[in-house]
ZAPATI-756398 format. One record per residue: residue in three letters; residue number from 0; x, z, y of N, C-alpha, C, O in turn. Coordinates in nm, 3 decimals, decimal comma. Example, Ala and Ser with C-alpha at 12.3 -4.5 7.8 and 13.67 -1.06 7.14 Angstrom:
REM residues 2
ALA | 0 | 1,319 | 0,780 | -0,569 | 1,230 | 0,780 | -0,450 | 1,320 | 0,780 | -0,330 | 1,424 | 0,846 | -0,332
SER | 1 | 1,285 | 0,708 | -0,225 | 1,367 | 0,714 | -0,106 | 1,290 | 0,787 | 0,003 | 1,341 | 0,804 | 0,114
END
This chain:
REM residues 88
MET | 0 | -2,225 | 0,554 | -5,247 | -2,191 | 0,417 | -5,282 | -2,080 | 0,364 | -5,192 | -1,986 | 0,301 | -5,240
LYS | 1 | -2,091 | 0,391 | -5,060 | -1,988 | 0,344 | -4,968 | -1,853 | 0,406 | -5,000 | -1,750 | 0,340 | -4,988
LEU | 2 | -1,853 | 0,533 | -5,040 | -1,729 | 0,602 | -5,073 | -1,661 | 0,538 | -5,193 | -1,539 | 0,522 | -5,193
ILE | 3 | -1,737 | 0,502 | -5,294 | -1,681 | 0,439 | -5,414 | -1,622 | 0,303 | -5,378 | -1,512 | 0,271 | -5,423
ILE | 4 | -1,693 | 0,225 | -5,300 | -1,644 | 0,093 | -5,260 | -1,518 | 0,107 | -5,176 | -1,421 | 0,034 | -5,196
ARG | 5 | -1,517 | 0,201 | -5,081 | -1,401 | 0,222 | -4,995 | -1,280 | 0,265 | -5,078 | -1,170 | 0,216 | -5,056
THR | 6 | -1,301 | 0,356 | -5,173 | -1,192 | 0,402 | -5,259 | -1,137 | 0,288 | -5,342 | -1,016 | 0,275 | -5,357
THR | 7 | -1,224 | 0,205 | -5,396 | -1,182 | 0,090 | -5,475 | -1,102 | -0,008 | -5,390 | -1,000 | -0,059 | -5,435
ILE | 8 | -1,146 | -0,034 | -5,271 | -1,077 | -0,126 | -5,182 | -0,939 | -0,070 | -5,147 | -0,841 | -0,145 | -5,146
LEU | 9 | -0,930 | 0,059 | -5,118 | -0,801 | 0,120 | -5,087 | -0,706 | 0,113 | -5,206 | -0,587 | 0,090 | -5,189
SER | 10 | -0,758 | 0,132 | -5,326 | -0,675 | 0,122 | -5,446 | -0,621 | -0,020 | -5,463 | -0,504 | -0,038 | -5,494
VAL | 11 | -0,706 | -0,118 | -5,441 | -0,663 | -0,258 | -5,453 | -0,560 | -0,291 | -5,347 | -0,461 | -0,359 | -5,376
LEU | 12 | -0,580 | -0,244 | -5,225 | -0,484 | -0,270 | -5,119 | -0,350 | -0,202 | -5,148 | -0,245 | -0,260 | -5,121
ALA | 13 | -0,352 | -0,082 | -5,200 | -0,228 | -0,012 | -5,235 | -0,153 | -0,087 | -5,345 | -0,031 | -0,101 | -5,339
TRP | 14 | -0,226 | -0,135 | -5,445 | -0,165 | -0,212 | -5,552 | -0,106 | -0,342 | -5,498 | 0,005 | -0,379 | -5,536
ALA | 15 | -0,178 | -0,410 | -5,410 | -0,131 | -0,536 | -5,354 | -0,007 | -0,514 | -5,267 | 0,083 | -0,598 | -5,266
ALA | 16 | -0,003 | -0,404 | -5,195 | 0,113 | -0,376 | -5,110 | 0,236 | -0,349 | -5,195 | 0,347 | -0,383 | -5,153
HIS | 17 | 0,219 | -0,290 | -5,311 | 0,333 | -0,261 | -5,399 | 0,385 | -0,389 | -5,461 | 0,505 | -0,399 | -5,489
GLY | 18 | 0,301 | -0,484 | -5,484 | 0,342 | -0,607 | -5,549 | 0,278 | -0,615 | -5,686 | 0,162 | -0,577 | -5,705
ALA | 19 | 0,353 | -0,665 | -5,780 | 0,301 | -0,683 | -5,916 | 0,305 | -0,551 | -5,993 | 0,352 | -0,448 | -5,943
GLU | 20 | 0,256 | -0,557 | -6,113 | 0,260 | -0,441 | -6,201 | 0,405 | -0,409 | -6,236 | 0,493 | -0,493 | -6,218
PRO | 21 | 0,431 | -0,288 | -6,287 | 0,569 | -0,253 | -6,325 | 0,627 | -0,352 | -6,424 | 0,557 | -0,404 | -6,511
TYR | 22 | 0,756 | -0,377 | -6,410 | 0,827 | -0,468 | -6,498 | 0,874 | -0,392 | -6,622 | 0,936 | -0,287 | -6,609
THR | 23 | 0,845 | -0,443 | -6,741 | 0,891 | -0,383 | -6,865 | 1,023 | -0,448 | -6,905 | 1,033 | -0,570 | -6,914
LEU | 24 | 1,123 | -0,364 | -6,929 | 1,256 | -0,412 | -6,962 | 1,259 | -0,480 | -7,098 | 1,185 | -0,444 | -7,189
THR | 25 | 1,347 | -0,578 | -7,110 | 1,373 | -0,640 | -7,241 | 1,460 | -0,543 | -7,321 | 1,509 | -0,443 | -7,267
SER | 26 | 1,479 | -0,572 | -7,446 | 1,562 | -0,488 | -7,533 | 1,706 | -0,481 | -7,480 | 1,766 | -0,374 | -7,478
ALA | 27 | 1,759 | -0,595 | -7,437 | 1,896 | -0,599 | -7,384 | 1,907 | -0,518 | -7,254 | 2,005 | -0,446 | -7,234
GLU | 28 | 1,807 | -0,530 | -7,167 | 1,809 | -0,454 | -7,042 | 1,798 | -0,303 | -7,068 | 1,862 | -0,223 | -7,000
SER | 29 | 1,716 | -0,266 | -7,166 | 1,703 | -0,125 | -7,203 | 1,836 | -0,069 | -7,251 | 1,873 | 0,043 | -7,217
LYS | 30 | 1,908 | -0,148 | -7,330 | 2,039 | -0,104 | -7,381 | 2,137 | -0,084 | -7,267 | 2,216 | 0,011 | -7,271
ILE | 31 | 2,135 | -0,170 | -7,166 | 2,225 | -0,156 | -7,051 | 2,195 | -0,026 | -6,976 | 2,286 | 0,049 | -6,943
ALA | 32 | 2,066 | 0,000 | -6,951 | 2,026 | 0,122 | -6,880 | 2,062 | 0,246 | -6,961 | 2,112 | 0,344 | -6,906
GLU | 33 | 2,038 | 0,242 | -7,092 | 2,068 | 0,356 | -7,178 | 2,218 | 0,381 | -7,187 | 2,261 | 0,497 | -7,190
LEU | 34 | 2,298 | 0,276 | -7,193 | 2,443 | 0,292 | -7,196 | 2,492 | 0,354 | -7,066 | 2,576 | 0,444 | -7,066
GLY | 35 | 2,439 | 0,306 | -6,954 | 2,475 | 0,362 | -6,824 | 2,438 | 0,509 | -6,815 | 2,516 | 0,590 | -6,765
ALA | 36 | 2,319 | 0,544 | -6,863 | 2,273 | 0,683 | -6,860 | 2,357 | 0,771 | -6,951 | 2,389 | 0,885 | -6,917
THR | 37 | 2,392 | 0,719 | -7,068 | 2,476 | 0,795 | -7,161 | 2,613 | 0,823 | -7,099 | 2,662 | 0,935 | -7,105
ASN | 38 | 2,674 | 0,721 | -7,040 | 2,805 | 0,738 | -6,976 | 2,796 | 0,834 | -6,857 | 2,886 | 0,916 | -6,837
PHE | 39 | 2,690 | 0,823 | -6,779 | 2,670 | 0,912 | -6,665 | 2,655 | 1,056 | -6,713 | 2,713 | 1,148 | -6,656
ALA | 40 | 2,577 | 1,074 | -6,819 | 2,556 | 1,208 | -6,874 | 2,686 | 1,268 | -6,925 | 2,716 | 1,384 | -6,899
GLN | 41 | 2,765 | 1,189 | -6,998 | 2,892 | 1,239 | -7,051 | 2,987 | 1,278 | -6,939 | 3,057 | 1,379 | -6,949
ALA | 42 | 2,991 | 1,199 | -6,832 | 3,078 | 1,230 | -6,718 | 3,031 | 1,356 | -6,645 | 3,110 | 1,422 | -6,578
SER | 43 | 2,902 | 1,388 | -6,659 | 2,844 | 1,506 | -6,595 | 2,836 | 1,625 | -6,690 | 2,774 | 1,726 | -6,659
ASN | 44 | 2,900 | 1,613 | -6,809 | 2,896 | 1,717 | -6,911 | 2,751 | 1,747 | -6,952 | 2,713 | 1,863 | -6,971
SER | 45 | 2,673 | 1,640 | -6,967 | 2,532 | 1,650 | -7,003 | 2,504 | 1,558 | -7,121 | 2,594 | 1,492 | -7,172
SER | 46 | 2,379 | 1,554 | -7,164 | 2,337 | 1,468 | -7,274 | 2,227 | 1,373 | -7,227 | 2,143 | 1,410 | -7,146
PHE | 47 | 2,231 | 1,252 | -7,280 | 2,127 | 1,153 | -7,251 | 2,001 | 1,190 | -7,328 | 2,008 | 1,224 | -7,446
ILE | 48 | 1,885 | 1,183 | -7,261 | 1,755 | 1,209 | -7,325 | 1,679 | 1,079 | -7,345 | 1,651 | 1,041 | -7,459
SER | 49 | 1,644 | 1,009 | -7,236 | 1,567 | 0,886 | -7,248 | 1,562 | 0,810 | -7,116 | 1,598 | 0,864 | -7,011
CYS | 50 | 1,518 | 0,685 | -7,124 | 1,492 | 0,602 | -7,005 | 1,348 | 0,553 | -7,012 | 1,293 | 0,537 | -7,121
SER | 51 | 1,289 | 0,528 | -6,897 | 1,147 | 0,491 | -6,893 | 1,118 | 0,349 | -6,938 | 1,009 | 0,323 | -6,987
ASN | 52 | 1,213 | 0,257 | -6,923 | 1,195 | 0,115 | -6,957 | 1,092 | 0,044 | -6,871 | 1,050 | -0,067 | -6,904
LEU | 53 | 1,051 | 0,106 | -6,759 | 0,962 | 0,041 | -6,663 | 1,025 | 0,047 | -6,525 | 1,063 | 0,154 | -6,478
CYS | 54 | 1,035 | -0,068 | -6,460 | 1,086 | -0,074 | -6,324 | 0,966 | -0,089 | -6,230 | 0,889 | -0,184 | -6,241
THR | 55 | 0,952 | 0,006 | -6,139 | 0,837 | 0,005 | -6,049 | 0,873 | -0,040 | -5,908 | 0,787 | -0,041 | -5,820
SER | 56 | 0,999 | -0,077 | -5,885 | 1,040 | -0,128 | -5,754 | 1,130 | -0,248 | -5,775 | 1,155 | -0,290 | -5,888
ASP | 57 | 1,179 | -0,303 | -5,667 | 1,262 | -0,423 | -5,676 | 1,411 | -0,393 | -5,679 | 1,492 | -0,483 | -5,656
ASP | 58 | 1,450 | -0,268 | -5,707 | 1,592 | -0,233 | -5,701 | 1,665 | -0,245 | -5,834 | 1,784 | -0,213 | -5,842
HIS | 59 | 1,598 | -0,291 | -5,938 | 1,657 | -0,312 | -6,070 | 1,711 | -0,183 | -6,132 | 1,814 | -0,185 | -6,199
HIS | 60 | 1,642 | -0,072 | -6,109 | 1,677 | 0,057 | -6,167 | 1,554 | 0,117 | -6,236 | 1,440 | 0,091 | -6,198
VAL | 61 | 1,580 | 0,196 | -6,339 | 1,474 | 0,270 | -6,407 | 1,511 | 0,419 | -6,409 | 1,628 | 0,455 | -6,395
ALA | 62 | 1,411 | 0,501 | -6,425 | 1,432 | 0,646 | -6,432 | 1,481 | 0,683 | -6,571 | 1,420 | 0,645 | -6,671
CYS | 63 | 1,591 | 0,758 | -6,576 | 1,643 | 0,808 | -6,702 | 1,658 | 0,959 | -6,691 | 1,685 | 1,012 | -6,583
THR | 64 | 1,640 | 1,027 | -6,801 | 1,648 | 1,173 | -6,804 | 1,772 | 1,216 | -6,879 | 1,802 | 1,166 | -6,988
ILE | 65 | 1,845 | 1,311 | -6,820 | 1,960 | 1,372 | -6,885 | 1,940 | 1,523 | -6,884 | 1,861 | 1,575 | -6,805
ALA | 66 | 2,012 | 1,594 | -6,970 | 2,000 | 1,740 | -6,977 | 2,139 | 1,801 | -6,981 | 2,228 | 1,753 | -7,052
ASP | 67 | 2,158 | 1,908 | -6,903 | 2,287 | 1,977 | -6,907 | 2,294 | 2,066 | -7,031 | 2,198 | 2,074 | -7,107
LYS | 68 | 2,407 | 2,131 | -7,050 | 2,428 | 2,213 | -7,171 | 2,327 | 2,327 | -7,182 | 2,297 | 2,372 | -7,293
ALA | 69 | 2,275 | 2,375 | -7,069 | 2,175 | 2,483 | -7,071 | 2,034 | 2,430 | -7,099 | 1,941 | 2,509 | -7,118
GLY | 70 | 2,019 | 2,298 | -7,102 | 1,889 | 2,239 | -7,130 | 1,810 | 2,197 | -7,007 | 1,701 | 2,140 | -7,019
ALA | 71 | 1,865 | 2,224 | -6,889 | 1,796 | 2,183 | -6,766 | 1,800 | 2,031 | -6,753 | 1,907 | 1,969 | -6,762
ARG | 72 | 1,685 | 1,973 | -6,733 | 1,676 | 1,826 | -6,724 | 1,680 | 1,779 | -6,579 | 1,635 | 1,848 | -6,488
SER | 73 | 1,736 | 1,661 | -6,562 | 1,735 | 1,598 | -6,430 | 1,716 | 1,448 | -6,449 | 1,739 | 1,394 | -6,558
GLU | 74 | 1,674 | 1,383 | -6,343 | 1,647 | 1,240 | -6,348 | 1,753 | 1,165 | -6,271 | 1,793 | 1,207 | -6,162
VAL | 75 | 1,799 | 1,055 | -6,327 | 1,892 | 0,965 | -6,260 | 1,831 | 0,826 | -6,261 | 1,749 | 0,794 | -6,348
GLN | 76 | 1,871 | 0,744 | -6,168 | 1,824 | 0,605 | -6,161 | 1,936 | 0,517 | -6,215 | 2,046 | 0,516 | -6,161
CYS | 77 | 1,907 | 0,443 | -6,322 | 2,008 | 0,360 | -6,388 | 1,971 | 0,212 | -6,379 | 1,856 | 0,173 | -6,398
SER | 78 | 2,072 | 0,132 | -6,349 | 2,053 | -0,012 | -6,340 | 2,035 | -0,071 | -6,478 | 2,095 | -0,025 | -6,575
TYR | 79 | 1,952 | -0,173 | -6,487 | 1,936 | -0,245 | -6,613 | 1,996 | -0,385 | -6,602 | 1,985 | -0,465 | -6,695
LYS | 80 | 2,058 | -0,414 | -6,489 | 2,125 | -0,543 | -6,470 | 2,275 | -0,529 | -6,493 | 2,338 | -0,619 | -6,548
SER | 81 | 2,332 | -0,417 | -6,451 | 2,474 | -0,388 | -6,474 | 2,486 | -0,237 | -6,492 | 2,411 | -0,160 | -6,431
GLU | 82 | 2,578 | -0,197 | -6,575 | 2,590 | -0,057 | -6,610 | 2,623 | 0,030 | -6,488 | 2,717 | 0,001 | -6,415
GLY | 83 | 2,546 | 0,135 | -6,468 | 2,568 | 0,228 | -6,359 | 2,442 | 0,304 | -6,324 | 2,331 | 0,253 | -6,335
CYS | 84 | 2,462 | 0,430 | -6,281 | 2,350 | 0,517 | -6,247 | 2,381 | 0,590 | -6,118 | 2,496 | 0,601 | -6,075
LYS | 85 | 2,273 | 0,640 | -6,056 | 2,288 | 0,722 | -5,936 | 2,190 | 0,838 | -5,943 | 2,080 | 0,824 | -5,997
LYS | 86 | 2,230 | 0,952 | -5,888 | 2,144 | 1,070 | -5,883 | 2,036 | 1,045 | -5,780 | 2,060 | 0,977 | -5,680
GLN | 87 | 1,916 | 1,098 | -5,804 | 1,808 | 1,083 | -5,706 | 1,826 | 1,179 | -5,593 | 1,745 | 1,181 | -5,501
END
């Protein structure tokens, strides 16, 4: 019983330390992130796959996936406030 309570308390504290729940992007914000990821992929001779549409930190970036011509996937962080991405 003590273990369950302790685990629950630690989970709550971890959630509280992170802040609020992940932010879900609006349609317009998703389009900005996707455009940035598409442009980043094209400049890297890759293809855009998808963006997560959830921001889990305060940096205004979401995880987007791109794939090179061989099919190898990689993740980039793309802004949803202004167009632009960065490699992780």
